[in-house]
N, C-alpha and C positions, 0 to 999 in steps of 0.2 A: 760457478753455475748450480742451477736446481737438477736434482734428478728428476726422474719421470714421476715418482710416487710424489713427490712434492709439487710438479705442476700438474698432478691428478688433484692434489689437494684444494689447489687455486680455482681450477675448474669447478671442482664442487662447490666451493668458497661463490662461485659465480653463477651458483645455482644451474649448472650446466647449460649456459647460453654462451655460445660462441659466435664471432662475425668476424668477417676477414674484408669487409667494403664498409669504409667510414660511411657512405652515402646510405646506407642501409641501416645504420644508427637511431633508434628512436625509443620511443617512451616504453615500448613494449620489450626493449634487451639493454637498457641501461643498466649497468653493472658486468656488462657480460666480458668473457675474455676474447681481447682483441688479438689476430694471429696477423702478422705484418707481413703477408705473402707479398712475395716480388714477382714479375713477368719481364718478358724480352725488353718491354720497352718502360719499364716503371721500377721503383725502388720502394716497396711497401715500409721500409723503415720510416720514410719519411711522412707517412701517415700516423705513425704512431702517436705523437703529440694530439693529433687530431681527435685521435680514438679517446684519448685519456679527457680530453677538454668534453667529448660527448657524453661524458660518464662512463666511460668503460672502465672498471676494476683495474684490469692489468693489462699490459702490451707486452705480446711477445714479441723481441726482435731478435736480428743475428748481427747487428752491427753496433759494437761497443760505443760507437760516438752517438748514438740514439737512447741509451741505456741511462737516463737520468737521473733516475731516483729508484726505491723500491717499488714503483708501480709498472716499472719497464724490468722484464724479465729477460736476460740476455741466455740463448740458446746457440748452439753450433751453426742450426739451419732451421729456418721456421717451417719449412714445408716437410722434412723429417719429423719434427718437433709433433706437427698435426697428426702426423700419418700415425706416428708410436702411440700417442695419446688416444687416439681412435682405436687402434688394436688394443692398447690397456683397456679401454672401458668397456670395450666389445667381450672381454674376457669373465667382465663382471655380470654379463647377461648369461641368464640361464634358460632363456627361450628357445626357439627353432630360429634359425638364420637360415633362408633361402637366397640363393644369387641367380641372378639370371642374364645370360648374354645372349648372342644373336646377332645375324648381319642385317635380320630384318622383324620387325615385330617384338622385340622387348619391350618398349615404353609400353605400348597396346596391353602385352600381355600381363607387365606389370601391374598396371590400374585394372585389368579384369581380376587378375588373382586378389589384387589387393581387396577389391570390393565382395569377391567371394567370399574370402578368410573373414573382412569386418562382420559378416553375419553372423560370427559365433566368436571371435578372437577380438584383442586389442592389438591393432596392427601397425608398424610403423614402415612405411615403404617411401624408395627414394622419391624426392619430390621434382617435378617435371625432368629433364634430363640431366642432374646433377651424379653422373655416373664413371667420371674419371679418376684420376689421382687426386684429385682436390675433393670433387663430390660425395665420392665413397666416404672418405674420412668424417666429412661433414654431417653425412647422415647417421653414420652410425653414433656419432656424438649427441643425436636427438635421441636417442634408445632411454626412454625412461622404466622404473621398476613396474611399471602398471602395463607394459608391452608384454603381449604373449608370443609374437611372430615378426619378425622383420624381412621385408623384401627387398633386396638389395640390388639394383641394376648394374651391370658393367659394361662399360663400353672400351672398344681399344682403337687405335689408330697404327700402332707398331706392335713388333712382335716383342711377347714378354711383358704386356702390360696387364693383363688378363692374370697371370700368374701374380703378380706383384699386388693386385687387387685382392684376390683370394688370400694370402698371406694377411692381408691386414684385418678382412672381415672374417676370416675362418670360418666358410658357410659349413653348416651340416648337411644341407639338401643343395642340388642345384640342379638347372634348367636351361639346354639350350633351344631357344628358338627355333633359327634357321641357321644355315651355313650358305649363303652366296657372294656374289661379286660385288663387295663392298671395301672400301678403303686399300683397293689393290696397290696405289701408291706407296703405301706404307708397308703391305702384307705383301706383295710382289705378285701374288698368285692365288687361285682359287684352292688351291695345296696349302699356300701359306695363312689364309683366311680360316681353313679348316685345322690346322695345327695351333693357331692361336686362340680359338673359339674353344676347343676340344680340351686344352689346357686346363679350363677349368674343372671338366670332368677328371682329368690327371691329377688336379688336387684332391679333389672330391675322393677318387678311389685310393688315393694313398689314406685317406683318413676312415674309408670303409665306410663311407654315407651314404646318403641317399643320391640318387642319378633319377632325373624324369627326361625318358628317352624318346625324341620323337624319331621312329622309325621310318618316317616318311622322307628323311636325310639318309641317304645310304652314309655318307660319312660318319653320323653318329651310330646308326645301325652295325656298321661294321666295327667299331670303337670299342662298344659295350657288349659284355657279356649278359644277352638278355636272360639267361636263366638264374641268373645270382637274384637273392632275395631282395637285394638294395637298389634295384633298377626297376622303375614301375615305367611301363611301356604304353606309347599311346600314337596313334597316327591322327590323320587330319579332321577322322570325323568318330572315332570310339576309343574307348580306353576301358581301364577297369571299373567294372558295373555299370557302362553307359555306351549309348552309342547315338548318333546324331544322323537322321535324317534329313536332307536337306531339299526344299524346293524352288528356293531363289538364292542368288548370292549378291543379287543387284536390282533396284538400288537399295536394298536391305537385305541383312541375312536372314532367312526365313525357312522353318522346318520344325522337326518335333525332337527333344530329347528324350530317350526312352531308356527307361532301367526298368527290368523286369516287368510286370503288368501295368507299372506307371508311364505317364506321358507328359511333357510338358512343352508350352507352345514357346518356341525359338523365335523372337522378332528383335533382332538387335539393330542398332542404326549404325553400326560398322558393315562395311560391305566389303567384297571380295573372298575369294578362297582362301585367300591366305589369311584371312579374319577368321575364317573357320578354324583353321589350324591354332590361332592365339584362343580362342574362346576352348577349346579343347582342351588345349594346354591348362588353362585358369580350372576348368570343371574337374580336371585329373587331379590337380593338386587340392583345388577343396574336398574332393572326394576323399582324397588320401589321409586329410587332416580331419575327418568325419564331419563336415558342412553337407547340410541334407541337399538333396538337387533342388528339392522344392524351394529352398532359399535362393541357390546360386543362381536359378534361372531367371528370377524377377530382379535381381542385381545386374546380370549380363544385359538383360533388355533394356535395363533404366539406364545403362552408362551410355553418356554422350561425349565423346572426347571432344577438348577444345585445342588451342595452339596449335590449328591449323593440321591436326590430324583427320584424316577421314570424315571431315565436316561436310554436313548436308546444307545448304542454306538458299533461300529462295527469296531471288529478287524479281518482281515483277513477273513476268510469264515465265523467266529461266529459273531453271535448277542449278545452282551452282555442285559441284563435289569437289571439296578443297581437300587436296593430299600433298601439301607443299611444306610440310615440315622437312623432310628430306628425302634423296632418292639415290636408287644406285639401278642397275641393271636388272637386279632380281625383282624388286620391289615395283620397278617400273612396268615390269613385262605383266605381274600378276595384275595389277590395276589396270592396264589397256585391255587383257583380255576379260577381264570381268566387266568392263565397261563397254567393250564390243560386244561381247556374246550374250548381253542381256536385251538386245534388240532393241527396238523403238526408231525413231528417225529424228532428224535434222538435230543430230550432235554434232558437239566441237570439242577437240582435243588440243589443252594448250600444255606444251611440254617444254622445260626449262633445264638447262645442261645441269648433268651428274658429276659432281667432283670427287676428287681422290682415286682417278682409276688409271694413274699411270700412264704409260708409252702407249698403250691400247685403246686410250679414251675416244678416239676417232669412230675404231671400229666398233667399241660397244655403243657407241651414239647411232651408228649407222643400222646396226641391229633394230635398234629400239624404231628406227625410221622405217625400215622393211616390214617390220611388226604393224605398224600402226595403219601403213597404207592397204593393209587389206581388207581393211574397214570402210564401210561406207560413210563417212564423216568429214567435216572440214578440220582440217590440220596445222595448226599453229605452231611453230619453233621459234624458241629463244634462247640467246648465249652465242660465243664466240666457237664453243666445240658443235653444237648442232648446226650452226653455220656453214660446216666445213662437211655436212653431209649430202649425199647426192640422191634423186629420186626423179624416176619420170614421170609422176604424178603432181599436178600443180597443187604446191603447198605454200603457206606464208612463213617466211624469215625473218628474223628481226636480231640484229649482233647485240641488242642492247635492253635492258628493260625499260629505258626511258624510250626505245625505239616503239616497243610493243605497247606500252602505255598509250603514248599518244594515238596512235591507230585506234587501240581499244576505246579510247575515250570518244573517239570522233566517229565510231561505227555502230550503227543501229543494229544490234545482234537479231536475229529472226532464231536463234538455235533453242529449242528445248530444255537442252541438258547440254552442261558444260562441264568438262573435267579438267582440273588444274593440276601440275605435279609437276615438281622440280627438287633441286636441292635448297637446303636451308639458304645458301648464300645467295640463291636467284632472288628470294623475296617476293613470290609471286603471289602472295596473298592480298599484296597493296592491290590487285588487282579490284580484288574484292571490295578493298576500300572505298577506292575510287567509284567503283559501280555504284555502292550504296549512297556515295554523294550525290551521286546524278550528273 
């Protein structure tokens, strides 16, 4: 078998191009290095020959029966090889490596940091949501000589995953956006979530590296020594060198970013108090790396997220606020409060089930319902968990998306504003697609 150094030479011979899915091999990545990753329901080795036929230069396999010739590189474990290769490639990178995790807001914050830093640096940032044991290595393998800073998002479902990712990426700076009720099924409790997320700071502290500490989180505030030189403190609307005065959080974040005698208009399409925290985090990172606020505020104002994240969509007379990429109790509460506290009339709230909440999932959903009924709006719930909740107020409940969609298609909505939020698996963005089709 080849050594890691030899495999790295093959990676370089392939121009640093790596693929793991034969369906994504095209004219842009021919000659790439194919990793035959396997999953619970498929054997990746069976796709190695197809990858070679589609012009991949080499295929990494871990089953000797598929190692047909010199183009097939046999290793003990394809996934471990991918991770070790990424770790080795990262060790060749001389720029800054920032790792981001958190229960809510990590992807939004990553995108905000990317646009802020890109005003002055060449930035590699995690694409989409490639933040797990496969996505992080694939992102690291995209590092090139002309990159100055890498912004790596890290997600977790189970204990130990963040530390494992940190060891691969070896960041020299880290930021934890928030700690809340997410992935409780795997992490057990809010304390379990905190322990897992804070393990990123454990790793950073072992390196005596840089921590961006959101002190609005008591877990973070109590974990770090705020007086040390390697801790940069921020909270929801202020940080080193600047503060934010907010006039409104819905339907857009609007206010002033102030630094000394300078003032810059904040008019972000992102909505909600939680996104103010994400913006503050991004400006803090950019400010630390020397990017002028005069450049960053324009980048923040221009950023429009897609992929069902805090999207504002006008269809006919109705304004839709689509935040259906993911959901957990903490993020659900923030969005409901933002939508409700903004005032206005003729509103509708469509909420889908939140997943991975463990044995207390019904109680967590009931708490969301109890909050939602405090406001004067129409409420629509969908999913088997929300279906188990109770309320004295008349609200609509649907067991499945198909039931909801049938009602939604037939109903002439009179609501001026409709907020849609649910976990990724609910696919609530399909409601918008149906409405657009008319």
